[in-house]
SEFIZA-3560 file (N, C-alpha, C; in Angstrom, 3 decimals):
REM SEFIZA-3560
<numar><xx>5.206</xx><yy>14.113</yy><zz>1.753</zz><atom>N</atom></numar>
<numar><xx>3.929</xx><yy>13.170</yy><zz>0.383</zz><atom>CA</atom></numar>
<numar><xx>2.882</xx><yy>14.880</yy><zz>0.185</zz><atom>C</atom></numar>
<numar><xx>2.414</xx><yy>14.705</yy><zz>-0.983</zz><atom>N</atom></numar>
<numar><xx>1.563</xx><yy>15.428</yy><zz>-1.425</zz><atom>CA</atom></numar>
<numar><xx>0.368</xx><yy>15.199</yy><zz>-0.829</zz><atom>C</atom></numar>
<numar><xx>-0.499</xx><yy>16.373</yy><zz>-0.536</zz><atom>N</atom></numar>
<numar><xx>-1.760</xx><yy>15.453</yy><zz>-0.221</zz><atom>CA</atom></numar>
<numar><xx>-2.582</xx><yy>14.129</yy><zz>-2.043</zz><atom>C</atom></numar>
<numar><xx>-1.904</xx><yy>14.690</yy><zz>-2.784</zz><atom>N</atom></numar>
<numar><xx>-2.482</xx><yy>13.883</yy><zz>-4.108</zz><atom>CA</atom></numar>
<numar><xx>-2.189</xx><yy>13.195</yy><zz>-4.447</zz><atom>C</atom></numar>
<numar><xx>-0.997</xx><yy>12.648</yy><zz>-4.140</zz><atom>N</atom></numar>
<numar><xx>-0.371</xx><yy>11.886</yy><zz>-4.389</zz><atom>CA</atom></numar>
<numar><xx>-0.500</xx><yy>10.801</yy><zz>-2.780</zz><atom>C</atom></numar>
<numar><xx>-0.710</xx><yy>11.514</yy><zz>-1.667</zz><atom>N</atom></numar>
<numar><xx>-2.033</xx><yy>10.420</yy><zz>-1.047</zz><atom>CA</atom></numar>
<numar><xx>-3.314</xx><yy>9.555</yy><zz>-1.306</zz><atom>C</atom></numar>
<numar><xx>-3.480</xx><yy>10.542</yy><zz>-2.263</zz><atom>N</atom></numar>
<numar><xx>-4.946</xx><yy>10.331</yy><zz>-2.735</zz><atom>CA</atom></numar>
<numar><xx>-4.854</xx><yy>8.786</yy><zz>-2.989</zz><atom>C</atom></numar>
<numar><xx>-4.329</xx><yy>9.457</yy><zz>-4.112</zz><atom>N</atom></numar>
<numar><xx>-3.661</xx><yy>7.958</yy><zz>-5.425</zz><atom>CA</atom></numar>
<numar><xx>-3.711</xx><yy>6.419</yy><zz>-4.867</zz><atom>C</atom></numar>
<numar><xx>-2.534</xx><yy>6.940</yy><zz>-3.789</zz><atom>N</atom></numar>
<numar><xx>-2.121</xx><yy>5.643</yy><zz>-2.884</zz><atom>CA</atom></numar>
<numar><xx>-3.688</xx><yy>4.803</yy><zz>-2.263</zz><atom>C</atom></numar>
<numar><xx>-4.390</xx><yy>5.686</yy><zz>-1.466</zz><atom>N</atom></numar>
<numar><xx>-5.402</xx><yy>5.551</yy><zz>-1.192</zz><atom>CA</atom></numar>
<numar><xx>-6.605</xx><yy>4.340</yy><zz>-1.889</zz><atom>C</atom></numar>
<numar><xx>-6.573</xx><yy>5.515</yy><zz>-2.976</zz><atom>N</atom></numar>
<numar><xx>-7.360</xx><yy>4.675</yy><zz>-4.189</zz><atom>CA</atom></numar>
<numar><xx>-6.320</xx><yy>3.434</yy><zz>-4.850</zz><atom>C</atom></numar>
<numar><xx>-5.172</xx><yy>3.632</yy><zz>-4.805</zz><atom>N</atom></numar>
<numar><xx>-4.554</xx><yy>1.777</yy><zz>-5.377</zz><atom>CA</atom></numar>
<numar><xx>-4.860</xx><yy>0.618</yy><zz>-4.478</zz><atom>C</atom></numar>
<numar><xx>-5.102</xx><yy>1.818</yy><zz>-2.908</zz><atom>N</atom></numar>
<numar><xx>-5.186</xx><yy>-0.562</yy><zz>-1.884</zz><atom>CA</atom></numar>
<numar><xx>-6.622</xx><yy>-0.098</yy><zz>-1.856</zz><atom>C</atom></numar>
<numar><xx>-7.840</xx><yy>0.400</yy><zz>-2.955</zz><atom>N</atom></numar>
<numar><xx>-8.871</xx><yy>0.094</yy><zz>-3.585</zz><atom>CA</atom></numar>
<numar><xx>-9.799</xx><yy>-0.835</yy><zz>-4.546</zz><atom>C</atom></numar>
<numar><xx>-8.195</xx><yy>-0.035</yy><zz>-5.215</zz><atom>N</atom></numar>
<numar><xx>-8.654</xx><yy>-0.108</yy><zz>-6.961</zz><atom>CA</atom></numar>
<numar><xx>-9.461</xx><yy>0.464</yy><zz>-7.291</zz><atom>C</atom></numar>
<numar><xx>-9.697</xx><yy>0.330</yy><zz>-8.578</zz><atom>N</atom></numar>
<numar><xx>-11.039</xx><yy>1.225</yy><zz>-9.688</zz><atom>CA</atom></numar>
<numar><xx>-11.658</xx><yy>0.606</yy><zz>-10.279</zz><atom>C</atom></numar>
<numar><xx>-11.991</xx><yy>-0.661</yy><zz>-9.728</zz><atom>N</atom></numar>
<numar><xx>-12.568</xx><yy>-1.205</yy><zz>-10.297</zz><atom>CA</atom></numar>
<numar><xx>-12.667</xx><yy>-2.750</yy><zz>-11.594</zz><atom>C</atom></numar>
<numar><xx>-13.499</xx><yy>-2.946</yy><zz>-12.323</zz><atom>N</atom></numar>
<numar><xx>-12.944</xx><yy>-4.064</yy><zz>-13.126</zz><atom>CA</atom></numar>
<numar><xx>-13.769</xx><yy>-4.235</yy><zz>-14.243</zz><atom>C</atom></numar>
<numar><xx>-13.513</xx><yy>-4.514</yy><zz>-15.465</zz><atom>N</atom></numar>
<numar><xx>-14.001</xx><yy>-4.190</yy><zz>-16.669</zz><atom>CA</atom></numar>
<numar><xx>-14.629</xx><yy>-5.164</yy><zz>-17.037</zz><atom>C</atom></numar>
<numar><xx>-16.043</xx><yy>-5.077</yy><zz>-18.136</zz><atom>N</atom></numar>
<numar><xx>-16.931</xx><yy>-6.248</yy><zz>-18.505</zz><atom>CA</atom></numar>
<numar><xx>-16.807</xx><yy>-8.067</yy><zz>-18.134</zz><atom>C</atom></numar>
<numar><xx>-14.866</xx><yy>-8.215</yy><zz>-17.962</zz><atom>N</atom></numar>
<numar><xx>-14.573</xx><yy>-9.299</yy><zz>-18.477</zz><atom>CA</atom></numar>
<numar><xx>-14.317</xx><yy>-9.572</yy><zz>-17.420</zz><atom>C</atom></numar>
<numar><xx>-14.069</xx><yy>-9.107</yy><zz>-16.004</zz><atom>N</atom></numar>
<numar><xx>-13.546</xx><yy>-9.392</yy><zz>-14.605</zz><atom>CA</atom></numar>
<numar><xx>-12.247</xx><yy>-8.712</yy><zz>-14.448</zz><atom>C</atom></numar>
<numar><xx>-11.493</xx><yy>-8.503</yy><zz>-14.884</zz><atom>N</atom></numar>
<numar><xx>-9.770</xx><yy>-8.065</yy><zz>-15.278</zz><atom>CA</atom></numar>
<numar><xx>-10.095</xx><yy>-6.939</yy><zz>-14.442</zz><atom>C</atom></numar>
<numar><xx>-9.212</xx><yy>-6.382</yy><zz>-14.098</zz><atom>N</atom></numar>
<numar><xx>-8.899</xx><yy>-5.139</yy><zz>-13.202</zz><atom>CA</atom></numar>
<numar><xx>-9.080</xx><yy>-3.614</yy><zz>-14.217</zz><atom>C</atom></numar>
<numar><xx>-9.387</xx><yy>-2.786</yy><zz>-13.629</zz><atom>N</atom></numar>
<numar><xx>-9.135</xx><yy>-1.742</yy><zz>-14.508</zz><atom>CA</atom></numar>
<numar><xx>-7.543</xx><yy>-0.437</yy><zz>-14.664</zz><atom>C</atom></numar>
<numar><xx>-7.078</xx><yy>-0.446</yy><zz>-15.376</zz><atom>N</atom></numar>
<numar><xx>-5.547</xx><yy>0.229</yy><zz>-15.097</zz><atom>CA</atom></numar>
<numar><xx>-5.892</xx><yy>1.522</yy><zz>-15.259</zz><atom>C</atom></numar>
<numar><xx>-4.653</xx><yy>2.218</yy><zz>-15.374</zz><atom>N</atom></numar>
<numar><xx>-5.208</xx><yy>3.876</yy><zz>-15.580</zz><atom>CA</atom></numar>
<numar><xx>-3.187</xx><yy>4.094</yy><zz>-15.429</zz><atom>C</atom></numar>
<numar><xx>-2.810</xx><yy>5.199</yy><zz>-16.070</zz><atom>N</atom></numar>
<numar><xx>-2.355</xx><yy>5.896</yy><zz>-15.879</zz><atom>CA</atom></numar>
<numar><xx>-1.840</xx><yy>7.283</yy><zz>-15.037</zz><atom>C</atom></numar>
<numar><xx>-2.227</xx><yy>7.349</yy><zz>-14.496</zz><atom>N</atom></numar>
<numar><xx>-1.709</xx><yy>8.965</yy><zz>-13.843</zz><atom>CA</atom></numar>
<numar><xx>-0.646</xx><yy>9.946</yy><zz>-13.844</zz><atom>C</atom></numar>
<numar><xx>-0.713</xx><yy>11.208</yy><zz>-14.241</zz><atom>N</atom></numar>
<numar><xx>0.705</xx><yy>12.110</yy><zz>-13.622</zz><atom>CA</atom></numar>
<numar><xx>-0.459</xx><yy>13.109</yy><zz>-13.151</zz><atom>C</atom></numar>
<numar><xx>0.124</xx><yy>13.453</yy><zz>-11.700</zz><atom>N</atom></numar>
<numar><xx>0.146</xx><yy>14.618</yy><zz>-10.701</zz><atom>CA</atom></numar>
<numar><xx>0.821</xx><yy>15.285</yy><zz>-10.763</zz><atom>C</atom></numar>
<numar><xx>0.431</xx><yy>16.710</yy><zz>-10.723</zz><atom>N</atom></numar>
<numar><xx>0.566</xx><yy>17.897</yy><zz>-10.937</zz><atom>CA</atom></numar>
<numar><xx>-0.232</xx><yy>19.294</yy><zz>-9.351</zz><atom>C</atom></numar>
<numar><xx>0.755</xx><yy>19.657</yy><zz>-9.398</zz><atom>N</atom></numar>
<numar><xx>0.393</xx><yy>20.742</yy><zz>-7.660</zz><atom>CA</atom></numar>
<numar><xx>0.702</xx><yy>22.111</yy><zz>-7.697</zz><atom>C</atom></numar>
<numar><xx>-0.953</xx><yy>22.680</yy><zz>-7.612</zz><atom>N</atom></numar>
<numar><xx>-0.401</xx><yy>23.803</yy><zz>-7.873</zz><atom>CA</atom></numar>
<numar><xx>1.104</xx><yy>24.783</yy><zz>-6.875</zz><atom>C</atom></numar>
<numar><xx>1.182</xx><yy>24.396</yy><zz>-5.587</zz><atom>N</atom></numar>
<numar><xx>1.823</xx><yy>25.164</yy><zz>-5.045</zz><atom>CA</atom></numar>
<numar><xx>3.021</xx><yy>24.040</yy><zz>-5.178</zz><atom>C</atom></numar>
<numar><xx>2.874</xx><yy>22.579</yy><zz>-4.708</zz><atom>N</atom></numar>
<numar><xx>4.202</xx><yy>21.798</yy><zz>-4.479</zz><atom>CA</atom></numar>
<numar><xx>4.895</xx><yy>22.025</yy><zz>-5.659</zz><atom>C</atom></numar>
<numar><xx>4.585</xx><yy>22.329</yy><zz>-7.177</zz><atom>N</atom></numar>
<numar><xx>5.622</xx><yy>21.830</yy><zz>-8.259</zz><atom>CA</atom></numar>
<numar><xx>6.218</xx><yy>23.674</yy><zz>-8.188</zz><atom>C</atom></numar>
<numar><xx>4.975</xx><yy>24.250</yy><zz>-7.107</zz><atom>N</atom></numar>
<numar><xx>5.303</xx><yy>26.217</yy><zz>-7.427</zz><atom>CA</atom></numar>
<numar><xx>4.749</xx><yy>26.472</yy><zz>-9.131</zz><atom>C</atom></numar>
<numar><xx>3.657</xx><yy>25.959</yy><zz>-9.749</zz><atom>N</atom></numar>
<numar><xx>3.223</xx><yy>26.708</yy><zz>-10.262</zz><atom>CA</atom></numar>
<numar><xx>1.830</xx><yy>28.150</yy><zz>-10.013</zz><atom>C</atom></numar>
<numar><xx>2.564</xx><yy>28.902</yy><zz>-11.542</zz><atom>N</atom></numar>
<numar><xx>0.976</xx><yy>29.623</yy><zz>-11.105</zz><atom>CA</atom></numar>
<numar><xx>0.269</xx><yy>30.031</yy><zz>-12.432</zz><atom>C</atom></numar>
<numar><xx>0.714</xx><yy>29.624</yy><zz>-13.395</zz><atom>N</atom></numar>
<numar><xx>-1.041</xx><yy>28.848</yy><zz>-14.546</zz><atom>CA</atom></numar>
<numar><xx>-1.549</xx><yy>27.950</yy><zz>-14.884</zz><atom>C</atom></numar>
<numar><xx>-2.673</xx><yy>28.215</yy><zz>-14.818</zz><atom>N</atom></numar>
<numar><xx>-3.172</xx><yy>27.285</yy><zz>-14.822</zz><atom>CA</atom></numar>
<numar><xx>-2.858</xx><yy>26.072</yy><zz>-16.034</zz><atom>C</atom></numar>
<numar><xx>-2.357</xx><yy>26.822</yy><zz>-16.732</zz><atom>N</atom></numar>
<numar><xx>-2.215</xx><yy>25.797</yy><zz>-18.911</zz><atom>CA</atom></numar>
<numar><xx>-0.630</xx><yy>25.051</yy><zz>-18.266</zz><atom>C</atom></numar>
<numar><xx>-0.280</xx><yy>26.223</yy><zz>-17.006</zz><atom>N</atom></numar>
<numar><xx>1.464</xx><yy>25.375</yy><zz>-16.865</zz><atom>CA</atom></numar>
<numar><xx>0.949</xx><yy>23.889</yy><zz>-16.166</zz><atom>C</atom></numar>
<numar><xx>-0.207</xx><yy>23.968</yy><zz>-15.246</zz><atom>N</atom></numar>
<numar><xx>-0.432</xx><yy>22.716</yy><zz>-14.013</zz><atom>CA</atom></numar>
<numar><xx>-0.882</xx><yy>21.540</yy><zz>-14.819</zz><atom>C</atom></numar>
<numar><xx>-1.551</xx><yy>22.025</yy><zz>-16.402</zz><atom>N</atom></numar>
<numar><xx>-2.703</xx><yy>20.723</yy><zz>-17.175</zz><atom>CA</atom></numar>
<numar><xx>-1.196</xx><yy>20.345</yy><zz>-17.477</zz><atom>C</atom></numar>
<numar><xx>-0.006</xx><yy>21.557</yy><zz>-18.296</zz><atom>N</atom></numar>
<numar><xx>0.509</xx><yy>20.769</yy><zz>-18.972</zz><atom>CA</atom></numar>
<numar><xx>1.346</xx><yy>19.259</yy><zz>-18.660</zz><atom>C</atom></numar>
<numar><xx>1.885</xx><yy>19.780</yy><zz>-17.179</zz><atom>N</atom></numar>
<numar><xx>2.813</xx><yy>19.042</yy><zz>-16.632</zz><atom>CA</atom></numar>
<numar><xx>2.393</xx><yy>17.734</yy><zz>-15.977</zz><atom>C</atom></numar>
<numar><xx>0.957</xx><yy>18.003</yy><zz>-15.774</zz><atom>N</atom></numar>
<numar><xx>0.519</xx><yy>16.991</yy><zz>-15.008</zz><atom>CA</atom></numar>
<numar><xx>0.104</xx><yy>16.138</yy><zz>-16.316</zz><atom>C</atom></numar>
<numar><xx>0.365</xx><yy>16.052</yy><zz>-17.617</zz><atom>N</atom></numar>
<numar><xx>0.058</xx><yy>15.558</yy><zz>-19.133</zz><atom>CA</atom></numar>
<numar><xx>1.895</xx><yy>14.652</yy><zz>-19.218</zz><atom>C</atom></numar>
<numar><xx>2.958</xx><yy>15.902</yy><zz>-19.700</zz><atom>N</atom></numar>
<numar><xx>3.743</xx><yy>14.848</yy><zz>-19.359</zz><atom>CA</atom></numar>
<numar><xx>3.857</xx><yy>13.888</yy><zz>-18.911</zz><atom>C</atom></numar>
<numar><xx>3.743</xx><yy>13.744</yy><zz>-16.724</zz><atom>N</atom></numar>
<numar><xx>3.802</xx><yy>13.244</yy><zz>-16.279</zz><atom>CA</atom></numar>
<numar><xx>2.565</xx><yy>11.907</yy><zz>-16.042</zz><atom>C</atom></numar>
<numar><xx>2.101</xx><yy>12.002</yy><zz>-16.874</zz><atom>N</atom></numar>
<numar><xx>0.848</xx><yy>11.117</yy><zz>-17.619</zz><atom>CA</atom></numar>
<numar><xx>2.298</xx><yy>9.941</yy><zz>-18.442</zz><atom>C</atom></numar>
<numar><xx>2.659</xx><yy>10.926</yy><zz>-19.412</zz><atom>N</atom></numar>
<numar><xx>3.090</xx><yy>10.320</yy><zz>-20.783</zz><atom>CA</atom></numar>
<numar><xx>4.088</xx><yy>9.450</yy><zz>-19.581</zz><atom>C</atom></numar>
<numar><xx>5.145</xx><yy>10.475</yy><zz>-19.122</zz><atom>N</atom></numar>
<numar><xx>6.133</xx><yy>9.485</yy><zz>-17.985</zz><atom>CA</atom></numar>
<numar><xx>5.338</xx><yy>8.159</yy><zz>-17.668</zz><atom>C</atom></numar>
<numar><xx>4.447</xx><yy>8.198</yy><zz>-16.730</zz><atom>N</atom></numar>
<numar><xx>3.816</xx><yy>7.119</yy><zz>-16.303</zz><atom>CA</atom></numar>
<numar><xx>3.793</xx><yy>5.663</yy><zz>-17.259</zz><atom>C</atom></numar>
<numar><xx>2.936</xx><yy>5.776</yy><zz>-18.368</zz><atom>N</atom></numar>
<numar><xx>2.538</xx><yy>5.069</yy><zz>-19.389</zz><atom>CA</atom></numar>
<numar><xx>3.819</xx><yy>4.532</yy><zz>-19.960</zz><atom>C</atom></numar>
<numar><xx>4.794</xx><yy>5.360</yy><zz>-20.080</zz><atom>N</atom></numar>
<numar><xx>6.024</xx><yy>4.565</yy><zz>-20.819</zz><atom>CA</atom></numar>
<numar><xx>6.910</xx><yy>3.945</yy><zz>-19.449</zz><atom>C</atom></numar>
<numar><xx>6.831</xx><yy>4.367</yy><zz>-17.460</zz><atom>N</atom></numar>
<numar><xx>7.294</xx><yy>3.302</yy><zz>-17.099</zz><atom>CA</atom></numar>
<numar><xx>6.581</xx><yy>1.816</yy><zz>-16.757</zz><atom>C</atom></numar>
<numar><xx>5.102</xx><yy>1.386</yy><zz>-17.641</zz><atom>N</atom></numar>
<numar><xx>4.712</xx><yy>0.458</yy><zz>-17.543</zz><atom>CA</atom></numar>
<numar><xx>3.177</xx><yy>0.595</yy><zz>-17.220</zz><atom>C</atom></numar>
<numar><xx>2.488</xx><yy>-0.403</yy><zz>-17.296</zz><atom>N</atom></numar>
<numar><xx>1.040</xx><yy>0.212</yy><zz>-17.020</zz><atom>CA</atom></numar>
<numar><xx>0.788</xx><yy>0.286</yy><zz>-15.518</zz><atom>C</atom></numar>
<numar><xx>-0.071</xx><yy>0.680</yy><zz>-15.166</zz><atom>N</atom></numar>
<numar><xx>-1.070</xx><yy>0.972</yy><zz>-13.718</zz><atom>CA</atom></numar>
<numar><xx>0.323</xx><yy>1.570</yy><zz>-12.977</zz><atom>C</atom></numar>
<numar><xx>0.537</xx><yy>2.788</yy><zz>-13.169</zz><atom>N</atom></numar>
<numar><xx>1.787</xx><yy>3.724</yy><zz>-12.435</zz><atom>CA</atom></numar>
<numar><xx>0.926</xx><yy>4.560</yy><zz>-12.144</zz><atom>C</atom></numar>
<numar><xx>1.832</xx><yy>5.796</yy><zz>-11.719</zz><atom>N</atom></numar>
<numar><xx>1.254</xx><yy>7.357</yy><zz>-11.848</zz><atom>CA</atom></numar>
<numar><xx>3.189</xx><yy>8.068</yy><zz>-11.826</zz><atom>C</atom></numar>
<numar><xx>2.812</xx><yy>9.068</yy><zz>-12.178</zz><atom>N</atom></numar>
<numar><xx>3.593</xx><yy>10.008</yy><zz>-12.313</zz><atom>CA</atom></numar>
<numar><xx>3.706</xx><yy>11.441</yy><zz>-11.331</zz><atom>C</atom></numar>
<numar><xx>4.655</xx><yy>11.563</yy><zz>-9.990</zz><atom>N</atom></numar>
<numar><xx>4.824</xx><yy>12.527</yy><zz>-9.515</zz><atom>CA</atom></numar>
<numar><xx>5.519</xx><yy>13.320</yy><zz>-9.981</zz><atom>C</atom></numar>
<numar><xx>6.567</xx><yy>13.655</yy><zz>-8.699</zz><atom>N</atom></numar>
<numar><xx>7.596</xx><yy>13.984</yy><zz>-8.702</zz><atom>CA</atom></numar>
<numar><xx>8.601</xx><yy>13.848</yy><zz>-8.263</zz><atom>C</atom></numar>
<numar><xx>8.508</xx><yy>12.402</yy><zz>-8.004</zz><atom>N</atom></numar>
<numar><xx>10.077</xx><yy>11.718</yy><zz>-8.286</zz><atom>CA</atom></numar>
<numar><xx>9.899</xx><yy>10.365</yy><zz>-9.208</zz><atom>C</atom></numar>
<numar><xx>10.248</xx><yy>9.013</yy><zz>-8.931</zz><atom>N</atom></numar>
<numar><xx>10.574</xx><yy>7.761</yy><zz>-9.613</zz><atom>CA</atom></numar>
<numar><xx>8.832</xx><yy>8.098</yy><zz>-9.991</zz><atom>C</atom></numar>
<numar><xx>8.289</xx><yy>6.474</yy><zz>-10.907</zz><atom>N</atom></numar>
<numar><xx>7.391</xx><yy>6.212</yy><zz>-11.349</zz><atom>CA</atom></numar>
<numar><xx>6.469</xx><yy>5.797</yy><zz>-9.944</zz><atom>C</atom></numar>
<numar><xx>5.602</xx><yy>5.366</yy><zz>-9.551</zz><atom>N</atom></numar>
<numar><xx>5.558</xx><yy>4.676</yy><zz>-8.608</zz><atom>CA</atom></numar>
<numar><xx>3.796</xx><yy>3.280</yy><zz>-8.912</zz><atom>C</atom></numar>
<numar><xx>4.091</xx><yy>2.429</yy><zz>-8.703</zz><atom>N</atom></numar>
<numar><xx>3.036</xx><yy>1.216</yy><zz>-9.011</zz><atom>CA</atom></numar>
<numar><xx>1.218</xx><yy>1.813</yy><zz>-8.295</zz><atom>C</atom></numar>
<numar><xx>0.636</xx><yy>1.801</yy><zz>-9.146</zz><atom>N</atom></numar>
<numar><xx>-0.538</xx><yy>2.473</yy><zz>-9.375</zz><atom>CA</atom></numar>
<numar><xx>-1.493</xx><yy>0.811</yy><zz>-8.437</zz><atom>C</atom></numar>
<numar><xx>-1.567</xx><yy>0.494</yy><zz>-9.387</zz><atom>N</atom></numar>
<numar><xx>-2.636</xx><yy>-0.917</yy><zz>-8.336</zz><atom>CA</atom></numar>
<numar><xx>-1.177</xx><yy>-1.746</yy><zz>-7.439</zz><atom>C</atom></numar>
<numar><xx>-1.933</xx><yy>-1.927</yy><zz>-6.648</zz><atom>N</atom></numar>
<numar><xx>-1.408</xx><yy>-3.294</yy><zz>-5.844</zz><atom>CA</atom></numar>
<numar><xx>-1.795</xx><yy>-5.080</yy><zz>-6.049</zz><atom>C</atom></numar>
<numar><xx>-0.680</xx><yy>-5.928</yy><zz>-6.232</zz><atom>N</atom></numar>
<numar><xx>-0.857</xx><yy>-7.000</yy><zz>-6.602</zz><atom>CA</atom></numar>
<numar><xx>-2.079</xx><yy>-7.272</yy><zz>-6.363</zz><atom>C</atom></numar>
<numar><xx>-3.138</xx><yy>-7.648</yy><zz>-4.918</zz><atom>N</atom></numar>
<numar><xx>-4.257</xx><yy>-8.289</yy><zz>-4.671</zz><atom>CA</atom></numar>
<numar><xx>-5.481</xx><yy>-7.916</yy><zz>-5.548</zz><atom>C</atom></numar>
<numar><xx>-5.175</xx><yy>-6.417</yy><zz>-6.369</zz><atom>N</atom></numar>
<numar><xx>-6.160</xx><yy>-5.703</yy><zz>-6.764</zz><atom>CA</atom></numar>
<numar><xx>-6.113</xx><yy>-5.407</yy><zz>-8.150</zz><atom>C</atom></numar>
<numar><xx>-5.054</xx><yy>-5.987</yy><zz>-8.675</zz><atom>N</atom></numar>
<numar><xx>-4.596</xx><yy>-7.054</yy><zz>-9.681</zz><atom>CA</atom></numar>
<numar><xx>-5.157</xx><yy>-8.261</yy><zz>-10.617</zz><atom>C</atom></numar>
<numar><xx>-5.022</xx><yy>-9.119</yy><zz>-9.707</zz><atom>N</atom></numar>
<numar><xx>-5.674</xx><yy>-10.261</yy><zz>-9.573</zz><atom>CA</atom></numar>
<numar><xx>-6.844</xx><yy>-10.688</yy><zz>-10.463</zz><atom>C</atom></numar>
<numar><xx>-6.815</xx><yy>-11.301</yy><zz>-11.811</zz><atom>N</atom></numar>
<numar><xx>-8.350</xx><yy>-11.385</yy><zz>-12.645</zz><atom>CA</atom></numar>
<numar><xx>-9.075</xx><yy>-11.679</yy><zz>-12.084</zz><atom>C</atom></numar>
//
């Protein structure tokens, strides 16, 4: 597991906050890493992260996308209203 994915998983356990109405904030995140993905140019890194973000969005709410299947972003206890 890459350090970026591990960081997102730690954040998922804590949640990312609440909206003014008290509902959990949601996020779709694309993860790309220079070394793990073998990327040389910064613009390619941004492009890959952007593509993965859209993959996460298509997979549903509260997801992150790294190099494998899309994963749930927030744990069920953090999603409760």
